[in-house]
Backbone as ProteinMPNN parsed JSONL, in Angstrom:
{"seq_chain_A": "MPKKKKIKKVKILKKGKIGKTKAKLKLQVPDKKTINASQEEKPEIKKIKKQATEKRIYNLKDYVVYPKHGVGKITAIEKATVGEIDIQFYKIFIEKEKLTLTVPINQQSKLRHISSINQINKCISILKTKPKIKRTMWSRRAQEYDQKINSGKIYELAEVVKDLNKNTDIIADQSYSERQLFEKAYERLKSEFEAVLQVGPEDVQKKMDKALGRTTSLEITE", "coords_chain_A": {"N_chain_A": [[0.805, -1.24, 0.0], [1.887, 1.408, 0.766], [3.722, 1.857, -1.32], [2.118, 2.144, -3.613], [0.819, 4.501, -3.078], [2.883, 6.387, -3.274], [3.466, 6.274, -6.0], [1.123, 7.299, -7.124], [1.218, 9.957, -6.228], [3.416, 10.99, -7.638], [2.47, 10.937, -10.274], [0.386, 12.804, -10.179], [1.761, 15.196, -9.708], [3.178, 15.478, -12.088], [1.152, 15.843, -13.947], [0.216, 18.31, -13.1], [2.407, 19.968, -13.668], [2.567, 19.766, -16.422], [0.161, 20.921, -17.107], [0.614, 23.559, -16.283], [2.716, 24.37, -17.99], [1.427, 24.255, -20.442], [-0.406, 26.288, -20.096], [1.321, 28.463, -19.972], [2.401, 28.423, -22.533], [0.113, 29.027, -23.989], [-0.318, 31.684, -23.233], [1.866, 32.952, -24.406], [1.452, 32.795, -27.129], [0.517, 34.882, -29.743], [-2.542, 36.618, -30.359], [-4.506, 36.262, -33.272], [-6.37, 38.15, -33.977], [-5.499, 40.511, -32.77], [-3.184, 41.028, -34.234], [-4.195, 41.513, -36.805], [-5.72, 43.792, -36.253], [-3.752, 45.677, -35.567], [-2.442, 45.928, -37.998], [-4.442, 47.048, -39.535], [-4.685, 49.573, -38.432], [-2.52, 51.111, -39.264], [-2.801, 52.447, -41.872], [-4.614, 54.465, -41.118], [-3.159, 56.163, -39.424], [-1.33, 57.25, -41.207], [-3.05, 58.772, -42.802], [-3.843, 60.821, -41.067], [-1.447, 62.218, -40.752], [-1.094, 63.264, -43.324], [-3.231, 65.057, -43.502], [-2.476, 66.991, -41.65], [-0.431, 68.354, -42.93], [-1.538, 69.913, -44.87], [-1.816, 72.724, -47.055], [-2.564, 76.195, -46.577], [-4.882, 78.239, -48.338], [-4.76, 81.285, -49.945], [-6.395, 84.08, -51.346], [-6.547, 86.607, -53.934], [-6.823, 89.936, -52.774], [-7.451, 89.165, -50.218], [-7.39, 89.614, -46.662], [-4.637, 89.238, -44.577], [-2.464, 88.132, -41.876], [0.757, 88.978, -41.086], [3.18, 87.964, -38.917], [5.349, 89.73, -37.926], [4.67, 92.208, -38.894], [1.948, 92.698, -38.916], [-1.482, 93.297, -39.956], [-2.219, 92.832, -43.375], [-2.911, 93.243, -46.924], [-3.489, 91.092, -49.65], [-2.243, 91.931, -52.649], [-1.38, 90.997, -55.064], [-0.709, 87.93, -56.857], [2.002, 86.425, -57.923], [4.498, 85.115, -60.283], [7.916, 84.069, -60.493], [11.17, 83.434, -61.877], [13.886, 81.985, -60.451], [17.091, 81.327, -60.959], [16.851, 78.18, -62.134], [14.468, 77.594, -61.119], [11.004, 77.871, -60.697], [9.159, 80.163, -58.9], [6.345, 80.888, -56.953], [4.623, 83.598, -55.524], [3.196, 85.728, -52.918], [2.157, 89.125, -52.958], [2.02, 91.424, -50.489], [0.427, 94.147, -49.058], [1.114, 96.263, -46.443], [-0.749, 98.41, -44.801], [-0.519, 100.156, -42.518], [2.237, 100.472, -42.205], [3.016, 101.277, -44.662], [4.183, 99.469, -46.472], [5.322, 96.935, -48.717], [5.263, 93.495, -48.858], [6.977, 90.596, -50.037], [6.128, 87.395, -50.223], [7.041, 84.117, -50.509], [5.039, 81.373, -51.663], [5.606, 78.842, -50.692], [6.503, 79.433, -48.207], [4.394, 80.104, -46.64], [3.612, 79.473, -44.102], [4.155, 81.397, -42.303], [2.111, 83.143, -42.497], [-1.315, 83.985, -41.638], [-4.916, 83.739, -41.692], [-7.094, 86.567, -41.171], [-8.722, 87.185, -38.007], [-11.794, 85.678, -36.696], [-15.182, 86.856, -36.043], [-15.991, 85.875, -33.559], [-13.5, 85.454, -32.337], [-12.605, 88.067, -32.149], [-14.474, 89.091, -30.357], [-13.738, 87.618, -28.124], [-11.255, 88.719, -27.656], [-12.007, 91.273, -26.828], [-13.155, 90.611, -24.415], [-10.85, 89.788, -23.077], [-9.484, 92.224, -22.908], [-11.045, 93.486, -21.037], [-10.445, 92.297, -18.644], [-8.476, 92.218, -15.557], [-5.168, 93.607, -15.465], [-2.151, 91.624, -15.49], [0.189, 91.746, -13.008], [3.585, 91.678, -12.981], [6.573, 91.007, -11.169], [9.103, 90.856, -12.151], [12.233, 91.887, -13.708], [12.161, 94.841, -15.762], [13.421, 94.752, -18.298], [13.391, 92.061, -18.948], [10.648, 91.552, -18.984], [9.881, 93.288, -21.026], [11.046, 92.065, -23.21], [9.56, 89.701, -23.325], [7.014, 90.761, -23.862], [7.477, 91.882, -26.384], [7.988, 89.604, -27.897], [5.487, 88.391, -27.801], [3.95, 90.276, -29.192], [5.03, 90.059, -31.771], [4.372, 87.484, -32.374], [2.12, 86.98, -33.818], [-0.217, 86.007, -32.885], [-3.457, 86.65, -31.977], [-4.707, 86.663, -29.436], [-2.583, 86.776, -27.647], [-1.611, 89.232, -28.314], [-3.715, 90.873, -27.474], [-3.493, 90.434, -24.732], [-1.067, 91.716, -24.128], [-1.736, 94.388, -24.65], [-3.696, 94.73, -22.71], [-2.225, 94.237, -20.317], [-0.297, 96.275, -20.355], [-1.784, 98.531, -20.321], [-2.606, 101.74, -19.122], [-4.956, 103.19, -17.422], [-5.245, 106.127, -17.236], [-4.845, 109.725, -17.259], [-2.343, 110.712, -16.954], [0.673, 110.684, -18.422], [3.18, 110.364, -17.419], [3.128, 108.258, -15.666], [3.868, 106.054, -17.049], [6.664, 104.513, -18.494], [8.906, 105.474, -21.202], [9.7, 103.334, -22.963], [7.868, 101.425, -22.205], [5.479, 102.62, -22.959], [5.893, 102.737, -25.717], [5.852, 100.03, -26.477], [3.242, 99.433, -25.735], [1.744, 101.071, -27.48], [2.485, 99.981, -29.936], [1.442, 97.353, -29.777], [-1.242, 97.997, -29.368], [-1.92, 99.316, -31.783], [-1.529, 97.257, -33.637], [-3.493, 95.419, -32.851], [-5.747, 96.996, -33.146], [-5.784, 97.458, -35.937], [-6.417, 94.936, -36.89], [-8.935, 94.572, -35.797], [-10.302, 96.522, -37.268], [-10.169, 95.434, -39.88], [-11.61, 93.069, -39.604], [-14.115, 93.783, -38.464], [-14.921, 95.676, -40.247], [-15.171, 98.48, -39.951], [-14.631, 102.015, -39.275], [-11.477, 103.527, -38.105], [-11.869, 105.249, -35.864], [-14.24, 104.366, -34.622], [-13.471, 101.794, -33.887], [-11.418, 102.382, -32.103], [-12.833, 103.631, -30.045], [-14.329, 101.471, -29.141], [-12.341, 99.699, -28.22], [-11.083, 101.293, -26.247], [-13.158, 101.602, -24.463], [-13.49, 98.991, -23.525], [-11.042, 98.703, -22.271], [-11.282, 100.538, -20.293], [-10.289, 103.088, -20.418], [-9.618, 106.464, -19.575], [-9.05, 108.4, -21.294], [-8.721, 108.839, -24.808], [-6.358, 107.149, -26.876], [-3.808, 108.863, -28.382], [-2.317, 108.638, -31.428], [0.289, 109.345, -33.525], [0.465, 109.391, -36.985]], "CA_chain_A": [[0.0, 0.0, 0.0], [2.676, 2.645, 0.749], [4.341, 2.053, -2.631], [1.091, 2.635, -4.539], [0.566, 5.921, -2.763], [3.975, 7.18, -3.825], [3.312, 6.329, -7.462], [0.015, 8.22, -7.402], [1.672, 11.329, -5.977], [4.295, 11.385, -8.741], [1.614, 11.161, -11.442], [-0.365, 14.052, -9.959], [2.698, 16.309, -9.88], [3.496, 15.59, -13.509], [-0.02, 16.446, -14.599], [0.178, 19.728, -12.732], [3.471, 20.662, -14.396], [2.179, 19.821, -17.84], [-0.923, 21.906, -17.186], [1.191, 24.903, -16.156], [3.47, 24.684, -19.2], [0.442, 24.514, -21.49], [-0.969, 27.62, -19.837], [2.337, 29.44, -20.353], [2.451, 28.436, -23.994], [-1.086, 29.72, -24.468], [-0.135, 33.107, -23.01], [2.89, 33.46, -25.306], [0.959, 32.792, -28.517], [-0.271, 36.106, -30.017], [-3.872, 36.451, -30.917], [-4.589, 36.684, -34.674], [-7.22, 39.345, -34.049], [-4.694, 41.696, -32.426], [-2.278, 41.273, -35.36], [-5.002, 42.115, -37.861], [-6.123, 45.13, -35.799], [-2.591, 46.568, -35.656], [-2.197, 46.167, -39.412], [-5.5, 47.921, -40.037], [-4.539, 50.919, -37.874], [-1.43, 51.833, -39.91], [-3.27, 53.417, -42.873], [-5.3, 55.59, -40.467], [-2.129, 57.07, -38.918], [-0.804, 57.944, -42.375], [-4.057, 59.748, -43.226], [-3.785, 61.954, -40.131], [-0.241, 62.973, -41.066], [-1.336, 63.989, -44.567], [-4.159, 66.157, -43.207], [-1.763, 68.017, -40.888], [0.487, 69.09, -43.792], [-2.283, 70.624, -45.902], [-1.467, 74.133, -47.148], [-3.661, 77.156, -46.581], [-5.041, 78.912, -49.629], [-5.121, 82.702, -49.853], [-6.8, 84.626, -52.635], [-6.312, 88.025, -54.178], [-7.589, 90.884, -51.955], [-7.669, 88.636, -48.857], [-6.617, 90.186, -45.561], [-3.855, 88.238, -43.85], [-1.616, 88.682, -40.818], [2.16, 88.58, -41.075], [3.507, 88.181, -37.504], [6.225, 90.85, -37.571], [4.192, 93.476, -39.455], [0.517, 92.889, -38.675], [-2.479, 93.048, -41.007], [-1.924, 93.292, -44.731], [-3.842, 92.81, -47.964], [-2.827, 90.489, -50.807], [-2.497, 92.776, -53.818], [-1.028, 90.254, -56.282], [-0.118, 86.591, -56.755], [2.866, 86.45, -59.099], [5.508, 84.071, -60.459], [9.246, 84.532, -60.901], [12.141, 82.351, -62.056], [15.168, 82.225, -59.779], [17.913, 80.235, -61.478], [15.988, 77.327, -62.969], [13.309, 77.241, -60.285], [9.847, 78.776, -60.738], [8.646, 80.452, -57.554], [5.099, 81.655, -56.884], [4.641, 84.351, -54.26], [2.166, 86.739, -52.649], [2.566, 90.492, -52.645], [1.131, 91.855, -49.395], [0.608, 95.554, -48.709], [0.844, 96.596, -45.034], [-1.219, 99.799, -44.84], [-0.014, 100.954, -41.391], [3.667, 100.732, -42.365], [3.244, 101.641, -46.067], [5.211, 98.492, -46.843], [4.878, 95.792, -49.526], [6.041, 92.287, -48.595], [6.964, 89.523, -51.032], [6.18, 86.158, -49.436], [6.895, 82.896, -51.322], [3.921, 80.53, -51.238], [6.12, 77.713, -49.899], [6.801, 79.926, -46.852], [3.149, 80.698, -46.172], [3.364, 79.126, -42.693], [4.281, 82.637, -41.529], [0.87, 83.898, -42.64], [-2.586, 83.431, -41.15], [-6.1, 84.532, -42.027], [-7.528, 87.448, -40.073], [-9.558, 86.497, -37.016], [-13.25, 85.643, -36.867], [-15.931, 87.736, -35.135], [-15.928, 85.262, -32.228], [-12.172, 85.715, -31.784], [-12.566, 89.496, -31.802], [-15.257, 89.222, -29.12], [-12.929, 87.073, -27.021], [-10.219, 89.733, -27.397], [-12.648, 92.334, -26.039], [-13.275, 90.046, -23.059], [-9.494, 89.826, -22.492], [-9.191, 93.629, -22.593], [-11.837, 93.88, -19.864], [-9.909, 91.666, -17.428], [-7.445, 92.968, -14.847], [-3.803, 93.321, -15.951], [-1.287, 90.792, -14.633], [1.356, 92.514, -12.557], [4.761, 90.836, -12.755], [7.615, 91.703, -10.411], [10.401, 90.614, -12.764], [12.899, 93.081, -14.25], [11.466, 95.382, -16.934], [14.086, 94.302, -19.525], [12.907, 90.715, -19.238], [9.222, 91.668, -19.337], [9.817, 93.948, -22.329], [11.38, 91.036, -24.205], [8.391, 88.806, -23.403], [5.939, 91.496, -24.54], [7.848, 92.026, -27.786], [7.797, 88.282, -28.516], [4.035, 88.192, -27.944], [3.478, 91.176, -30.251], [5.491, 89.533, -33.063], [3.978, 86.08, -32.533], [1.02, 86.904, -34.776], [-1.389, 85.43, -32.213], [-4.275, 87.794, -31.57], [-4.985, 86.63, -27.996], [-1.363, 87.246, -26.969], [-1.574, 90.673, -28.592], [-4.702, 91.477, -26.569], [-2.941, 90.349, -23.372], [-0.052, 92.769, -24.002], [-2.475, 95.657, -24.559], [-4.363, 94.739, -21.399], [-1.233, 94.309, -19.237], [0.434, 97.547, -20.402], [-2.732, 99.642, -20.304], [-2.666, 102.631, -17.956], [-6.206, 103.952, -17.603], [-5.048, 107.41, -16.57], [-4.454, 110.824, -18.146], [-0.949, 111.098, -16.664], [1.601, 109.9, -19.224], [4.381, 110.133, -16.612], [3.002, 106.981, -14.96], [4.336, 105.002, -17.936], [7.979, 104.82, -19.063], [8.897, 105.637, -22.667], [9.762, 102.009, -23.606], [6.604, 100.755, -21.903], [4.465, 103.248, -23.8], [6.178, 102.353, -27.094], [5.352, 98.663, -26.652], [1.785, 99.482, -25.645], [1.223, 101.655, -28.714], [2.726, 99.015, -31.011], [0.451, 96.279, -29.611], [-2.562, 98.615, -29.53], [-2.135, 99.567, -33.21], [-1.658, 95.957, -34.318], [-4.806, 94.88, -32.513], [-6.735, 97.916, -33.736], [-5.843, 97.245, -37.389], [-7.128, 93.675, -37.153], [-10.34, 94.871, -35.482], [-10.841, 97.265, -38.411], [-10.301, 94.528, -41.029], [-12.641, 92.057, -39.325], [-15.417, 94.42, -38.22], [-15.225, 96.541, -41.389], [-15.588, 99.8, -39.467], [-13.562, 103.001, -39.276], [-10.541, 103.51, -36.975], [-12.397, 105.953, -34.687], [-15.205, 103.477, -33.956], [-12.709, 100.7, -33.278], [-10.695, 102.938, -30.959], [-13.813, 103.816, -28.957], [-14.693, 100.138, -28.662], [-11.208, 99.186, -27.454], [-10.884, 102.123, -25.052], [-14.248, 101.292, -23.53], [-13.163, 97.695, -22.918], [-9.865, 98.904, -21.411], [-11.624, 101.472, -19.221], [-9.41, 104.252, -20.516], [-10.282, 107.741, -19.326], [-8.747, 109.266, -22.444], [-8.4, 108.092, -26.013], [-4.947, 107.105, -27.2], [-3.457, 109.678, -29.553], [-1.168, 108.071, -32.123], [0.624, 110.119, -34.714], [0.754, 108.519, -38.142]], "C_chain_A": [[0.836, 1.288, 0.0], [3.282, 2.933, -0.607], [3.333, 2.635, -3.62], [0.807, 4.119, -4.309], [1.635, 6.817, -3.358], [3.839, 7.351, -5.324], [2.205, 7.309, -7.842], [0.437, 9.675, -7.24], [2.535, 11.851, -7.125], [3.477, 11.712, -9.978], [0.847, 12.477, -11.334], [0.524, 15.268, -10.183], [3.021, 16.542, -11.349], [2.348, 16.244, -14.283], [-0.097, 17.939, -14.337], [1.197, 20.54, -13.512], [3.114, 20.828, -15.861], [1.086, 20.876, -18.049], [-0.397, 23.327, -17.151], [1.938, 25.31, -17.415], [2.553, 24.98, -20.37], [-0.16, 25.912, -21.346], [0.007, 28.717, -20.252], [2.433, 29.574, -21.862], [1.262, 29.189, -24.598], [-0.949, 31.241, -24.33], [0.851, 33.719, -23.998], [2.433, 33.541, -26.746], [0.119, 34.047, -28.773], [-1.585, 35.796, -30.684], [-3.918, 37.0, -32.344], [-5.387, 37.975, -34.833], [-6.417, 40.608, -33.771], [-3.721, 42.042, -33.537], [-3.016, 41.983, -36.485], [-5.399, 43.547, -37.52], [-4.979, 46.116, -35.937], [-2.259, 46.903, -37.1], [-3.227, 47.122, -40.006], [-5.334, 49.356, -39.575], [-3.489, 51.755, -38.607], [-1.895, 52.828, -40.976], [-3.943, 54.636, -42.269], [-4.298, 56.619, -39.961], [-1.541, 57.889, -40.068], [-1.761, 59.032, -42.854], [-4.007, 60.998, -42.366], [-2.579, 62.834, -40.44], [-0.417, 63.81, -42.326], [-2.24, 65.201, -44.345], [-3.44, 67.305, -42.503], [-0.874, 68.875, -41.778], [-0.227, 69.85, -44.926], [-1.967, 72.125, -45.87], [-2.718, 75.009, -47.141], [-3.703, 77.855, -47.94], [-5.501, 80.352, -49.386], [-5.411, 83.223, -51.251], [-6.462, 86.104, -52.733], [-7.31, 88.876, -53.377], [-7.962, 90.342, -50.572], [-6.832, 89.421, -47.858], [-5.924, 89.051, -44.817], [-3.035, 88.94, -42.772], [-0.217, 88.094, -40.95], [2.695, 88.946, -39.694], [4.299, 89.441, -37.172], [5.739, 92.209, -38.077], [2.698, 93.723, -39.261], [-0.34, 92.606, -39.896], [-2.044, 93.639, -42.34], [-2.942, 92.741, -45.71], [-3.058, 92.254, -49.145], [-3.216, 91.281, -52.059], [-2.175, 92.061, -55.132], [-0.502, 88.873, -55.933], [0.685, 86.399, -58.036], [3.839, 85.269, -59.129], [6.825, 84.698, -60.894], [10.163, 83.326, -61.028], [13.471, 82.758, -61.438], [16.076, 81.054, -60.14], [17.086, 79.431, -62.46], [14.717, 76.921, -62.237], [12.231, 78.306, -60.411], [9.269, 78.935, -59.339], [7.382, 81.298, -57.667], [5.054, 82.355, -55.528], [3.473, 85.328, -54.18], [2.839, 88.097, -52.491], [1.544, 91.038, -51.661], [1.45, 93.301, -49.015], [0.177, 95.781, -47.258], [0.516, 98.085, -44.959], [-0.574, 100.65, -43.75], [1.448, 101.345, -41.553], [4.029, 101.19, -43.777], [4.35, 100.756, -46.667], [4.598, 97.366, -47.672], [5.818, 94.611, -49.283], [5.907, 91.309, -49.759], [7.181, 88.214, -50.288], [6.002, 84.951, -50.357], [5.799, 81.997, -50.769], [4.399, 79.339, -50.413], [6.572, 78.129, -48.498], [5.573, 80.553, -46.208], [2.805, 80.333, -44.738], [3.477, 80.357, -41.793], [3.005, 83.475, -41.558], [-0.291, 83.217, -41.938], [-3.721, 84.325, -41.627], [-6.418, 85.479, -40.87], [-8.544, 86.708, -39.207], [-11.04, 86.522, -37.389], [-13.898, 86.629, -35.888], [-15.877, 87.192, -33.701], [-14.586, 85.506, -31.556], [-12.01, 87.173, -31.375], [-13.324, 89.737, -30.496], [-14.492, 88.684, -27.908], [-11.813, 88.048, -26.65], [-10.77, 90.868, -26.543], [-12.808, 91.873, -24.588], [-11.924, 90.06, -22.35], [-9.146, 91.246, -22.069], [-9.92, 94.104, -21.339], [-11.293, 93.308, -18.552], [-8.802, 92.517, -16.807], [-6.057, 92.613, -15.383], [-3.02, 92.456, -14.955], [-0.036, 91.586, -14.28], [2.494, 91.549, -12.234], [5.842, 91.648, -12.063], [9.016, 91.442, -10.974], [10.962, 91.908, -13.339], [12.212, 93.518, -15.547], [12.096, 94.88, -18.237], [13.603, 92.919, -19.942], [11.436, 90.745, -19.662], [9.051, 92.288, -20.722], [10.099, 92.956, -23.453], [10.207, 90.083, -24.414], [7.239, 89.476, -24.158], [6.227, 91.608, -26.038], [7.666, 90.705, -28.544], [6.315, 87.994, -28.749], [3.474, 89.042, -29.081], [3.817, 90.601, -31.628], [5.135, 88.065, -33.29], [2.897, 85.907, -33.597], [-0.253, 86.338, -34.176], [-2.21, 86.552, -31.577], [-4.564, 87.82, -30.064], [-3.772, 87.127, -27.196], [-1.211, 88.759, -27.155], [-2.524, 91.417, -27.646], [-4.204, 91.478, -25.124], [-1.892, 91.427, -23.125], [-0.731, 94.126, -23.836], [-3.108, 95.798, -23.178], [-3.365, 94.937, -20.251], [-0.493, 95.643, -19.191], [-0.483, 98.763, -20.381], [-2.668, 100.426, -18.993], [-3.892, 103.518, -18.145], [-6.158, 105.245, -16.792], [-4.645, 108.464, -17.592], [-2.973, 111.177, -17.999], [0.006, 110.177, -17.404], [2.85, 109.539, -18.413], [4.335, 108.816, -15.847], [3.553, 105.808, -15.781], [5.674, 105.413, -18.542], [7.882, 104.884, -20.585], [8.853, 104.279, -23.37], [8.462, 101.233, -23.392], [5.483, 101.302, -22.797], [4.643, 102.852, -25.27], [5.641, 100.948, -27.394], [3.828, 98.629, -26.635], [1.176, 99.99, -26.959], [1.375, 100.707, -29.9], [1.677, 97.895, -30.974], [-0.954, 96.797, -29.865], [-2.891, 98.794, -31.013], [-2.315, 98.27, -33.99], [-3.057, 95.373, -34.09], [-5.916, 95.698, -33.175], [-6.895, 97.669, -35.238], [-6.567, 95.948, -37.738], [-8.614, 93.824, -36.833], [-11.006, 95.557, -36.677], [-11.117, 96.342, -39.595], [-11.438, 93.527, -40.838], [-14.024, 92.691, -39.22], [-15.863, 95.331, -39.361], [-15.825, 97.881, -40.952], [-14.366, 100.72, -39.439], [-12.69, 102.944, -38.032], [-11.064, 104.182, -35.699], [-13.375, 105.075, -33.91], [-14.505, 102.321, -33.244], [-11.989, 101.186, -32.027], [-11.629, 103.15, -29.763], [-14.176, 102.487, -28.316], [-13.588, 99.553, -27.769], [-10.996, 99.957, -26.153], [-11.96, 101.876, -23.996], [-13.97, 99.983, -22.793], [-11.997, 97.823, -21.938], [-10.154, 99.823, -20.227], [-10.727, 102.693, -19.233], [-10.194, 105.542, -20.332], [-10.002, 108.74, -20.44], [-8.385, 108.391, -23.625], [-6.908, 108.184, -26.307], [-4.693, 107.902, -28.476], [-2.184, 109.119, -30.17], [-0.917, 108.866, -33.396], [1.017, 109.185, -35.84], [1.765, 109.202, -39.052]], "O_chain_A": [[0.489, 2.206, -0.742], [3.363, 4.089, -1.023], [3.676, 3.534, -4.388], [0.584, 4.878, -5.253], [1.331, 7.885, -3.888], [4.067, 8.436, -5.858], [2.356, 8.069, -8.798], [0.047, 10.528, -8.038], [2.406, 13.005, -7.534], [3.777, 12.687, -10.667], [0.689, 13.182, -12.331], [0.093, 16.256, -10.778], [3.125, 17.685, -11.793], [2.564, 17.085, -15.156], [-0.429, 18.728, -15.222], [0.912, 21.65, -13.962], [3.328, 21.882, -16.458], [1.092, 21.617, -19.032], [-0.877, 24.198, -17.877], [1.821, 26.448, -17.87], [2.849, 25.843, -21.197], [-0.389, 26.617, -22.329], [-0.385, 29.748, -20.798], [2.533, 30.676, -22.402], [1.402, 29.896, -25.596], [-1.402, 31.993, -25.193], [0.698, 34.876, -24.389], [3.002, 34.312, -27.518], [-0.886, 34.26, -28.096], [-1.718, 34.85, -31.46], [-3.417, 38.096, -32.595], [-5.109, 38.787, -35.715], [-6.604, 41.636, -34.422], [-3.448, 43.219, -33.771], [-2.508, 42.95, -37.052], [-5.413, 44.415, -38.392], [-5.181, 47.252, -36.366], [-1.843, 48.021, -37.403], [-2.902, 47.917, -40.888], [-5.793, 50.274, -40.254], [-3.556, 52.983, -38.578], [-1.42, 53.963, -40.982], [-3.862, 55.729, -42.831], [-4.549, 57.82, -40.055], [-1.285, 59.083, -39.916], [-1.319, 60.103, -43.268], [-4.116, 62.112, -42.878], [-2.678, 64.06, -40.397], [0.06, 64.943, -42.389], [-2.025, 66.255, -44.944], [-3.763, 68.47, -42.735], [-0.582, 70.018, -41.424], [0.424, 70.366, -45.834], [-1.864, 72.721, -44.798], [-3.777, 74.618, -47.63], [-2.676, 78.032, -48.595], [-6.5, 80.595, -48.709], [-4.748, 82.847, -52.217], [-6.135, 86.755, -51.741], [-8.498, 88.561, -53.319], [-8.706, 90.989, -49.836], [-5.715, 89.841, -48.158], [-6.54, 88.042, -44.473], [-2.924, 90.166, -42.751], [-0.033, 86.877, -40.929], [2.672, 90.12, -39.324], [3.954, 90.15, -36.227], [6.316, 93.241, -37.737], [2.236, 94.852, -39.427], [0.013, 91.796, -40.753], [-1.573, 94.774, -42.423], [-3.742, 91.873, -45.363], [-2.085, 92.86, -49.594], [-4.378, 91.291, -52.465], [-2.643, 92.473, -56.193], [0.073, 88.662, -54.865], [0.111, 86.231, -59.112], [3.985, 84.532, -58.154], [6.846, 85.724, -61.575], [9.956, 82.312, -60.362], [14.094, 83.738, -61.846], [15.863, 79.929, -59.686], [16.668, 79.944, -63.498], [13.988, 76.028, -62.67], [12.501, 79.497, -60.253], [8.933, 77.952, -58.679], [7.353, 82.297, -58.386], [5.408, 81.766, -54.507], [2.859, 85.701, -55.18], [3.945, 88.202, -51.96], [0.352, 91.106, -51.96], [2.59, 93.635, -48.693], [-0.97, 95.526, -46.892], [1.412, 98.925, -45.045], [-0.125, 101.761, -44.03], [1.862, 102.412, -41.101], [5.195, 101.459, -44.067], [5.303, 101.24, -47.276], [3.499, 96.895, -47.378], [7.028, 94.723, -49.481], [4.851, 91.211, -50.384], [8.272, 87.948, -49.784], [4.927, 84.772, -50.931], [5.645, 81.871, -49.555], [3.681, 78.873, -49.529], [6.975, 77.286, -47.697], [5.687, 81.42, -45.343], [1.813, 80.824, -44.2], [2.968, 80.369, -40.672], [2.833, 84.395, -40.758], [-0.252, 82.015, -41.676], [-3.524, 85.503, -41.927], [-6.049, 85.215, -39.726], [-9.145, 85.724, -39.638], [-11.475, 87.272, -38.263], [-13.226, 87.169, -35.009], [-15.735, 87.957, -32.747], [-14.528, 85.738, -30.349], [-11.358, 87.478, -30.376], [-12.872, 90.493, -29.637], [-14.589, 89.228, -26.808], [-11.467, 88.188, -25.477], [-10.092, 91.366, -25.645], [-12.618, 92.653, -23.654], [-11.861, 90.318, -21.148], [-8.578, 91.455, -20.997], [-9.459, 95.021, -20.659], [-11.644, 93.785, -17.473], [-8.261, 93.418, -17.448], [-5.796, 91.457, -15.717], [-3.21, 92.551, -13.743], [0.698, 92.037, -15.159], [2.384, 90.715, -11.335], [6.006, 92.836, -12.337], [10.01, 91.776, -10.329], [10.25, 92.907, -13.445], [11.745, 92.688, -16.327], [11.372, 94.609, -19.195], [13.427, 92.638, -21.128], [11.037, 90.043, -20.59], [8.189, 91.872, -21.497], [9.471, 93.002, -24.511], [9.898, 89.705, -25.545], [6.576, 88.849, -24.983], [5.326, 91.448, -26.861], [7.24, 90.701, -29.698], [5.939, 87.423, -29.773], [2.623, 88.584, -29.843], [2.994, 90.647, -32.542], [5.55, 87.471, -34.285], [2.765, 84.841, -34.199], [-1.26, 86.2, -34.87], [-1.709, 87.306, -30.743], [-4.656, 88.899, -29.479], [-3.928, 87.817, -26.189], [-0.741, 89.465, -26.262], [-2.175, 92.459, -27.092], [-4.467, 92.421, -24.378], [-1.83, 91.992, -22.033], [-0.343, 94.919, -22.978], [-3.056, 96.864, -22.564], [-3.622, 95.707, -19.326], [-0.104, 96.099, -18.115], [-0.01, 99.899, -20.417], [-2.676, 99.85, -17.905], [-3.872, 104.47, -18.924], [-6.897, 105.439, -15.826], [-4.158, 108.13, -18.672], [-2.418, 111.876, -18.848], [0.135, 109.006, -17.046], [3.5, 108.53, -18.685], [5.373, 108.307, -15.424], [3.688, 104.698, -15.266], [5.812, 106.528, -19.046], [6.912, 104.415, -21.18], [8.049, 104.09, -24.282], [8.013, 100.488, -24.263], [4.658, 100.552, -23.317], [3.66, 102.654, -25.984], [5.047, 100.717, -28.448], [3.199, 97.904, -27.405], [0.22, 99.413, -27.477], [0.5, 100.637, -30.764], [1.1, 97.536, -32.0], [-1.766, 96.122, -30.499], [-3.994, 98.471, -31.454], [-3.149, 98.19, -34.892], [-3.708, 94.897, -35.02], [-6.89, 95.151, -33.691], [-8.013, 97.67, -35.752], [-7.25, 95.868, -38.759], [-9.457, 93.26, -37.529], [-12.129, 95.219, -37.051], [-12.161, 96.444, -40.24], [-12.139, 93.181, -41.789], [-14.987, 92.202, -39.812], [-17.031, 95.713, -39.439], [-16.828, 98.347, -41.492], [-13.227, 100.271, -39.562], [-13.097, 102.383, -37.015], [-10.749, 103.748, -34.591], [-13.342, 105.044, -32.68], [-14.893, 101.923, -32.146], [-11.952, 100.489, -31.013], [-11.261, 102.882, -28.619], [-14.314, 102.39, -27.097], [-13.861, 98.99, -26.709], [-10.761, 99.367, -25.098], [-11.698, 101.935, -22.795], [-14.188, 99.882, -21.586], [-11.96, 97.147, -20.91], [-9.375, 99.885, -19.275], [-10.436, 103.269, -18.184], [-11.294, 105.695, -20.863], [-10.637, 109.792, -20.52], [-7.804, 107.319, -23.455], [-6.275, 109.198, -26.012], [-5.294, 107.638, -29.517], [-1.121, 109.117, -29.55], [-1.807, 109.031, -34.231], [1.828, 108.28, -35.645], [2.146, 108.644, -40.081]]}, "name": "protein", "num_of_chains": 1, "seq": "MPKKKKIKKVKILKKGKIGKTKAKLKLQVPDKKTINASQEEKPEIKKIKKQATEKRIYNLKDYVVYPKHGVGKITAIEKATVGEIDIQFYKIFIEKEKLTLTVPINQQSKLRHISSINQINKCISILKTKPKIKRTMWSRRAQEYDQKINSGKIYELAEVVKDLNKNTDIIADQSYSERQLFEKAYERLKSEFEAVLQVGPEDVQKKMDKALGRTTSLEITE"}
C-alpha cells in the first residue's frame, strides 16, 4: 500500500506541471485578431499625417496677418524664375507701415487669415480683465511682450495691450519704452479689429478704449 501511494503522488505532480506549461504556452501565442487590428490601424495614422500638412489657400484681396508686421492685404499673386526654379509668391501691402512684402507661397506658414468675429469678441473680453502685474525686471518683461506682439497670435496681442494699459491721463506713470510697446500692440490689434469688423478707426478705438476702461483716447501720430 505505501508504494502505490507514492506512485500516485508522482503522477499528480506531472499532470500539474504539464498543465502549467500549457498555460504558459497559451499566453505566449499572439492572438490573430490583435495582429489584424494593428495592421489595419497603420493606414489611419498615415491619413492623419497627410491632413496636418495641408497648405492654406489665400486669394487676391484677402486680408492676412504677417507676424512681424501685422495686417496686410494680398495685392497680387505672381511668379518669378530664380535660377531654374519657378517660384510663386504673394505680394502683401501693409497699410499701417506703407510696406509691400513679397512672401513665397512655400513659406506661407508665416501667414494666417484674419480672425473671426468670435475671436474678436474674445479679445474684447481679455481687454476687460485685470492686468497681470509681474515683479520681474522690466528688460525681461519687455522682451516677453515684444515676442508676444510679433507672434502673430491675436490673444497674446490682446494680453499685451491689457497688461500695459494705464487707464489714466498722466503719461508720466508710464515709461517711454513701456508706452512704445503698448502703442505698437494697440495699433496691431486695432488694425485687425478694423479689417474684421469693417468699421472706421475711430469706432474701433472707442470700442477698445471702452473695454480697457481708458479715461482718455490714445493719440497716435501717423
